[in-house]
C-alpha positions as CSV (number, residue, x, y, z in Angstrom):
1,M,-26.8,-0.8,20.9
2,S,-29.1,-3.8,20.0
3,K,-28.1,-3.4,16.3
4,L,-24.4,-3.6,17.3
5,K,-25.0,-6.7,19.3
6,R,-26.9,-8.4,16.5
7,F,-24.1,-7.5,14.1
8,L,-21.5,-9.0,16.4
9,K,-23.3,-12.3,16.3
10,T,-23.7,-12.5,12.6
11,S,-21.6,-14.7,10.2
12,E,-20.7,-11.5,8.4
13,Y,-19.0,-10.1,11.5
14,K,-17.1,-13.4,12.0
15,R,-16.0,-13.2,8.3
16,I,-14.8,-9.6,8.8
17,L,-12.9,-10.6,12.0
18,E,-11.3,-13.6,10.2
19,N,-10.2,-11.3,7.4
20,I,-8.7,-8.8,9.9
21,V,-6.7,-11.6,11.5
22,S,-5.6,-12.9,8.0
23,L,-4.7,-9.4,6.8
24,T,-2.8,-8.8,10.0
25,G,-0.8,-12.0,9.2
26,L,-0.3,-10.6,5.6
27,Q,1.0,-7.3,7.0
28,F,3.3,-9.2,9.3
29,A,4.7,-10.9,6.3
30,S,4.9,-7.8,4.2
31,Y,6.4,-5.4,6.7
32,I,7.5,-7.1,10.0
33,L,9.4,-10.1,8.6
34,P,11.5,-7.9,6.3
35,L,12.5,-5.9,9.3
36,I,14.2,-9.1,10.6
37,T,16.5,-9.1,7.6
38,L,16.8,-5.3,7.4
39,P,19.5,-4.8,10.1
40,Y,21.5,-7.7,8.6
41,L,21.3,-6.2,5.1
42,T,22.2,-2.7,6.2
43,M,25.2,-4.0,8.1
44,V,26.5,-6.4,5.3
45,L,25.7,-4.1,2.3
46,G,26.5,-0.8,3.9
47,P,24.5,2.4,3.4
48,D,25.6,2.8,-0.3
49,M,24.8,-0.6,-1.7
50,F,21.7,-1.0,0.5
51,G,20.5,2.4,-0.8
52,L,21.0,1.2,-4.4
53,T,18.8,-1.9,-3.8
54,Q,16.1,0.4,-2.3
55,Y,16.4,2.9,-5.1
56,A,15.8,0.1,-7.7
57,I,12.7,-0.9,-5.8
58,S,11.5,2.7,-5.8
59,L,11.8,2.8,-9.6
60,I,10.2,-0.6,-10.1
61,T,7.3,0.3,-7.8
62,Y,6.0,2.7,-10.6
63,F,5.7,-0.2,-12.9
64,Q,3.9,-2.2,-10.3
65,I,1.4,0.7,-9.9
66,V,0.7,0.7,-13.6
67,T,0.2,-3.1,-13.6
68,D,-2.1,-2.9,-10.7
69,Y,-4.0,-0.1,-12.4
70,G,-6.9,0.7,-10.0
71,F,-8.1,-2.9,-9.8
72,N,-7.2,-3.4,-6.1
73,L,-10.2,-1.1,-5.3
74,S,-12.4,-0.9,-8.4
75,A,-12.5,-4.6,-9.2
76,T,-12.6,-5.5,-5.6
77,R,-15.7,-3.4,-5.1
78,E,-17.4,-4.8,-8.2
79,L,-16.7,-8.4,-7.2
80,A,-17.8,-7.8,-3.6
81,I,-21.3,-6.9,-5.0
82,K,-21.5,-9.6,-7.7
83,R,-19.5,-12.4,-6.0
84,E,-22.5,-14.8,-5.8
85,D,-22.7,-15.0,-9.6
86,N,-20.0,-17.3,-10.8
87,K,-20.4,-16.3,-14.4
88,E,-19.9,-12.6,-13.5
89,V,-16.9,-13.5,-11.3
90,S,-15.2,-15.4,-14.1
91,R,-15.8,-12.6,-16.5
92,I,-14.4,-9.9,-14.2
93,F,-11.4,-12.1,-13.2
94,S,-10.5,-12.9,-16.8
95,S,-10.8,-9.2,-17.9
96,V,-8.7,-7.9,-15.0
97,M,-5.9,-10.5,-15.4
98,F,-5.7,-10.0,-19.1
99,I,-5.3,-6.2,-18.7
100,K,-2.7,-6.7,-15.9
101,C,-0.7,-9.0,-18.1
102,I,-0.7,-6.6,-21.1
103,L,0.3,-3.7,-18.8
104,M,3.1,-5.7,-17.3
105,I,4.6,-6.4,-20.8
106,L,4.4,-2.7,-21.7
107,T,6.1,-1.6,-18.5
108,F,8.9,-4.0,-19.1
109,I,9.5,-2.5,-22.5
110,V,9.6,1.0,-20.8
111,L,12.2,-0.3,-18.3
112,I,14.4,-1.6,-21.1
113,L,14.3,1.8,-22.8
114,I,15.1,3.6,-19.5
115,V,18.2,1.4,-18.7
116,I,19.4,1.8,-22.3
117,F,19.1,5.5,-22.8
118,I,19.4,7.1,-19.3
119,P,23.0,7.0,-18.0
120,K,22.1,6.9,-14.3
121,F,20.3,3.7,-14.8
122,S,22.6,2.2,-17.4
123,E,25.5,1.8,-14.9
124,D,23.5,-0.6,-12.7
125,Y,21.1,-1.9,-15.4
126,L,21.2,-5.5,-14.2
127,I,19.8,-4.7,-10.7
128,Y,16.8,-2.8,-12.2
129,I,16.0,-5.7,-14.6
130,L,16.3,-8.3,-11.9
131,T,14.1,-6.2,-9.6
132,F,11.4,-6.1,-12.2
133,G,10.6,-9.8,-11.3
134,M,8.7,-8.3,-8.3
135,V,6.3,-6.7,-10.8
136,I,5.6,-10.1,-12.4
137,G,5.0,-11.7,-8.9
138,Y,2.6,-8.9,-7.9
139,M,0.8,-9.1,-11.2
140,L,0.2,-12.8,-10.8
141,F,-1.0,-12.8,-7.2
142,P,-4.7,-11.9,-7.1
143,T,-4.9,-10.1,-3.8
144,W,-7.7,-8.0,-5.1
145,F,-9.8,-11.1,-5.9
146,F,-9.3,-12.8,-2.4
147,Q,-10.1,-9.5,-0.8
148,A,-13.4,-9.2,-2.7
149,M,-14.4,-12.7,-2.0
150,E,-13.4,-12.2,1.7
151,Y,-11.1,-15.1,1.8
152,M,-7.9,-13.3,2.8
153,R,-6.5,-16.3,4.7
154,Y,-5.1,-17.6,1.3
155,T,-3.3,-14.3,0.7
156,S,-1.9,-14.3,4.3
157,I,-0.7,-17.9,4.3
158,L,1.0,-17.7,0.9
159,N,2.7,-14.3,1.6
160,I,4.0,-15.5,4.9
161,I,5.5,-18.6,3.2
162,G,7.0,-16.3,0.5
163,K,8.5,-13.9,3.1
164,L,9.9,-16.8,5.2
165,I,11.6,-18.1,2.1
166,Y,13.0,-14.6,1.4
167,T,14.2,-14.2,5.0
168,I,16.0,-17.5,5.1
169,A,17.5,-17.0,1.6
170,I,18.9,-13.6,2.6
171,F,20.9,-15.1,5.5
172,I,22.1,-18.0,3.4
173,F,23.2,-16.2,0.3
174,I,24.1,-12.6,1.3
175,H,27.5,-12.4,3.0
176,N,29.2,-9.3,1.8
177,E,28.8,-6.1,-0.2
178,N,29.3,-7.8,-3.5
179,D,26.3,-10.0,-3.0
180,Y,23.9,-7.0,-3.4
181,I,22.9,-8.2,-6.8
182,L,21.3,-11.3,-5.2
183,V,18.9,-9.2,-3.2
184,P,16.5,-8.5,-6.2
185,V,17.0,-12.1,-7.4
186,I,15.7,-13.5,-4.0
187,N,12.9,-10.9,-3.9
188,S,11.7,-11.6,-7.4
189,I,11.9,-15.4,-7.4
190,G,10.0,-15.6,-4.1
191,L,7.2,-13.3,-5.3
192,I,6.8,-15.1,-8.7
193,I,6.5,-18.5,-7.0
194,V,3.9,-17.2,-4.5
195,G,2.1,-15.4,-7.4
196,I,1.7,-18.6,-9.4
197,M,0.5,-20.5,-6.3
198,G,-2.0,-17.7,-5.5
199,L,-3.4,-17.6,-9.1
200,Y,-3.8,-21.4,-9.1
201,M,-5.6,-21.4,-5.7
202,A,-8.0,-18.6,-6.9
203,I,-8.9,-20.4,-10.1
204,R,-9.3,-23.8,-8.4
205,R,-11.0,-22.8,-5.2
206,F,-13.6,-20.5,-6.8
207,N,-14.1,-22.5,-10.0
208,I,-13.1,-19.6,-12.3
209,K,-13.7,-20.2,-15.9
210,L,-10.9,-18.4,-17.8
211,Q,-12.0,-16.8,-21.0
212,I,-10.7,-14.3,-23.6
213,P,-12.3,-11.0,-22.5
214,K,-14.5,-9.0,-24.8
215,L,-13.4,-5.5,-25.9
216,K,-16.3,-3.9,-24.0
217,D,-15.3,-5.6,-20.8
218,I,-11.7,-4.4,-21.2
219,K,-12.9,-0.9,-21.8
220,Y,-15.3,-1.1,-18.8
221,Q,-12.6,-2.3,-16.4
222,L,-10.2,0.4,-17.6
223,K,-12.8,3.1,-17.2
224,E,-13.9,1.9,-13.7
225,G,-10.3,1.7,-12.4
226,W,-9.2,5.0,-14.0
227,H,-9.8,7.3,-11.1
228,V,-8.4,4.9,-8.6
229,F,-5.4,4.5,-10.8
230,I,-4.8,8.2,-11.0
231,S,-5.3,8.3,-7.2
232,T,-2.7,5.6,-6.7
233,I,-0.2,7.4,-9.0
234,S,-0.9,10.6,-7.0
235,I,-0.4,8.8,-3.7
236,N,3.0,7.6,-5.0
237,L,3.9,11.1,-5.9
238,Y,4.4,11.6,-2.1
239,T,5.4,8.1,-1.1
240,T,7.6,6.1,-3.5
241,T,8.6,9.3,-5.4
242,N,10.2,10.6,-2.2
243,T,12.9,7.9,-2.3
244,F,13.3,8.3,-6.0
245,L,13.7,12.1,-5.8
246,L,16.1,11.8,-2.9
247,G,18.3,9.4,-4.9
248,L,18.0,11.5,-8.0
249,L,19.0,14.8,-6.2
250,T,21.5,13.4,-3.7
251,N,23.1,9.9,-3.4
252,N,22.5,6.3,-2.5
253,T,23.8,6.7,1.1
254,L,21.1,9.2,2.0
255,V,18.6,6.9,0.4
256,G,19.8,4.2,2.7
257,Y,19.3,6.4,5.8
258,Y,15.8,7.5,4.7
259,S,14.7,4.0,3.6
260,I,15.3,2.7,7.1
261,A,13.2,5.3,8.8
262,E,10.5,5.0,6.1
263,K,10.3,1.2,6.4
264,I,9.8,1.4,10.2
265,V,6.9,3.8,9.7
266,L,5.4,1.7,6.9
267,A,5.6,-1.3,9.2
268,A,3.6,0.6,11.8
269,N,1.1,1.8,9.1
270,G,0.8,-1.8,8.0
271,L,-0.8,-2.6,11.4
272,L,-3.7,-0.4,10.4
273,T,-4.2,-1.8,7.0
274,P,-6.0,-5.1,8.0
275,I,-8.9,-3.2,9.6
276,S,-9.4,-1.0,6.5
277,Q,-9.0,-3.8,3.9
278,A,-11.2,-6.2,5.7
279,L,-14.0,-3.7,6.1
280,Y,-13.8,-2.3,2.6
281,P,-16.0,-5.0,0.9
282,Y,-18.5,-4.8,3.8
283,V,-18.8,-1.0,3.6
284,S,-19.0,-1.2,-0.2
285,R,-22.0,-3.5,-0.1
286,K,-23.8,-1.5,2.6
287,S,-23.1,1.7,0.7
288,S,-24.6,0.3,-2.5
289,K,-27.9,-0.3,-0.6
290,S,-28.0,2.9,1.4
291,K,-25.5,5.8,1.3
292,T,-26.6,7.0,4.8
293,I,-26.5,3.7,6.7
294,N,-22.7,3.8,7.0
295,I,-22.1,7.2,8.5
296,Q,-22.5,6.1,12.1
297,F,-20.3,3.1,11.5
298,I,-17.7,5.3,9.8
299,R,-17.7,7.7,12.8
300,K,-16.9,4.8,15.1
301,L,-14.3,3.5,12.8
302,T,-12.7,7.0,12.7
303,K,-12.4,6.9,16.5
304,L,-10.9,3.4,16.5
305,M,-8.3,4.2,13.7
306,A,-7.4,7.5,15.3
307,A,-6.7,5.9,18.7
308,V,-4.6,3.1,17.2
309,G,-2.7,5.6,14.9
310,L,-2.0,8.0,17.9
311,V,-0.5,5.2,20.0
312,L,1.7,4.1,17.1
313,S,2.9,7.6,16.4
314,L,3.7,8.4,20.0
315,A,5.6,5.1,20.4
316,I,7.7,5.7,17.3
317,F,8.6,9.2,18.3
318,I,9.5,8.3,21.9
319,F,11.6,5.3,21.0
320,A,13.1,6.5,17.7
321,K,16.6,6.7,19.0
322,P,16.8,3.3,20.7
323,I,15.0,1.7,17.7
324,I,17.7,2.9,15.3
325,I,20.8,2.4,17.6
326,I,19.8,-1.0,18.9
327,I,18.6,-2.5,15.6
328,F,20.8,-0.8,13.0
329,G,23.9,0.5,15.0
330,D,25.8,3.8,15.2
331,A,26.4,3.9,11.4
332,Y,22.7,4.9,11.0
333,T,22.3,7.6,13.6
334,S,21.3,10.0,10.8
335,S,18.1,8.0,10.5
336,I,17.0,9.0,14.0
337,I,15.7,12.5,13.2
338,L,14.1,11.2,10.0
339,L,12.2,8.6,12.0
340,E,11.1,11.3,14.6
341,I,9.7,13.5,11.8
342,L,8.0,10.6,10.0
343,S,6.5,9.3,13.3
344,A,3.4,11.6,12.8
345,L,2.4,9.5,9.8
346,P,0.5,6.5,11.4
347,L,-2.0,8.9,13.0
348,I,-2.4,11.0,9.8
349,V,-2.6,7.9,7.5
350,A,-5.1,6.2,9.8
351,L,-7.5,9.2,9.4
352,S,-7.0,9.6,5.7
353,T,-7.7,5.9,5.1
354,V,-11.1,6.2,6.7
355,F,-11.9,9.5,5.0
356,G,-10.6,8.5,1.6
357,V,-10.9,4.7,1.0
358,Q,-13.7,3.8,3.4
359,T,-15.9,6.9,2.8
360,M,-15.1,8.7,-0.4
361,L,-14.6,5.7,-2.6
362,T,-17.6,3.7,-1.2
363,H,-19.8,6.7,-1.7
364,N,-18.7,7.1,-5.3
365,Y,-16.6,10.2,-4.9
366,Q,-13.8,8.6,-6.9
367,K,-13.1,11.8,-8.9
368,A,-12.8,14.0,-5.9
369,F,-10.6,11.4,-4.2
370,S,-8.3,11.5,-7.3
371,S,-8.3,15.3,-7.4
372,I,-7.3,15.6,-3.8
373,T,-4.5,13.0,-3.9
374,L,-3.3,14.4,-7.2
375,L,-3.1,17.9,-5.8
376,G,-1.3,16.5,-2.8
377,G,1.2,14.7,-5.0
378,I,1.9,17.9,-7.0
379,I,2.4,19.9,-3.8
380,N,4.8,17.2,-2.5
381,I,6.9,17.2,-5.7
382,I,7.4,21.0,-5.5
383,L,8.1,20.9,-1.8
384,A,10.4,17.9,-2.0
385,I,12.6,19.4,-4.7
386,I,12.9,22.7,-2.7
387,L,13.4,21.0,0.7
388,I,15.8,18.3,-0.5
389,T,18.0,20.9,-2.1
390,I,18.2,22.8,1.2
391,Y,17.9,20.1,3.9
392,G,18.6,16.8,2.1
393,A,16.8,13.7,3.7
394,I,15.3,15.8,6.4
395,G,13.6,17.9,3.7
396,I,11.9,14.9,2.1
397,A,10.7,13.6,5.4
398,T,9.2,17.0,6.3
399,S,7.6,17.2,2.8
400,F,6.0,13.8,3.3
401,V,4.3,14.8,6.6
402,I,3.1,18.1,5.3
403,T,1.6,16.5,2.2
404,E,-0.2,13.7,4.1
405,S,-1.6,16.3,6.5
406,F,-2.9,18.4,3.6
407,I,-4.6,15.4,2.0
408,T,-6.3,14.2,5.2
409,I,-7.7,17.7,6.1
410,S,-8.9,18.2,2.5
411,M,-10.7,14.9,2.5
412,L,-12.4,15.7,5.8
413,L,-13.5,19.1,4.6
414,F,-14.9,17.6,1.4
415,L,-17.0,15.1,3.2
416,Q,-18.2,17.7,5.7
417,T,-19.4,20.0,2.9
418,H,-21.0,17.1,1.0
419,N,-23.4,16.1,3.7
420,I,-21.3,13.2,5.1
421,K,-20.7,14.5,8.5
422,I,-17.8,12.5,10.0
423,I,-17.7,15.2,12.7
424,P,-21.5,15.7,13.4
425,H,-23.1,19.0,14.2
426,K,-23.0,19.8,18.0
427,K,-26.7,19.6,18.4
428,K,-26.9,16.3,16.6
429,L,-24.0,15.0,18.6
430,K,-25.7,15.9,21.9
431,A,-28.9,14.2,20.7
432,Q,-26.9,11.0,19.8
433,L,-25.2,11.0,23.2
434,K,-28.6,11.3,25.0
435,A,-30.0,8.5,22.8
């Protein structure tokens, strides 16, 4: 108890608390603010055109993942350990940004080939090209760097500004179904502007000395981020891919119904993210010093995240119908059952985040983390194709929940069998309670 009190009084605790507040603001900007424009867009554009804009985002997200590589975790962890050494910080920053820039160019070439040679994408090629501007914006903005340096207020402030501009622009420029092409334009321009501002602030505030990276540094960063990259791709095999598969096997209208339910759940999940992201650099540093010192802390974090996730899941399930009807109207009643099914996700994701990111990655189980998420992604693809064919959008929602449950349980079992007892042995638990 005395250790906890001492921790609560430290500057490190205050920094973590500040980062949680800042990240909460970031999640508000990322998920809550767009929910303000969402009812307006669904009404003005209709399920079909709204579905098309969301389908374009689902395709472009793959390119964003490639551009991010695994740096949001691998580079963040390395910087969190070496952040007091300005020379090392500049070297890592330069290497990561160089690689991200090259990957962005390569993904744009791939997009051009897709819209030229695949008929489904050729018909609406312009919306896909314009949506790619989001990749440029995400590539420029160094969220990973601010997170590692534990100065997330910059990320929060700039993203809130960007989302406010987006929100205002949507109401000013989008008036009817034919204006759907302006949605990706507004999205892309806002993100690029914020990306440039974030990059400038990172270089200026932390005195980064940009340099041409050495080949060995490029190879090192690619190697370090590889397992996280594979994990990220795997995760998107049961997240972004769901929307993509639904549009591929059905139509844009069903994508519109599903996207609404998914966005509400993602907004709820976004409330959990600040805790996880703010603690990740802290847990990484502690884990590098002692692999056992974090287990008690992780157990407490598990209880906290589970409690918050359970409350969110129950709230979404109970109020699914009024949420859809009041906010989006009778035209989207098909989204109600999808939201009820997906309501289980906040609780499941809360636990998997602790087991996977906070525990497996910080204890150097990157390969196992990648293997579990990849297996989950493969299972989801198989399930999704079968269930979409039979049940449509309900099938993809069901597949999503089953996959997330499988991954969470697998991570827990892995940790339990590798001497990281998130759930302690009964005798040890009784001893801890007595102590």
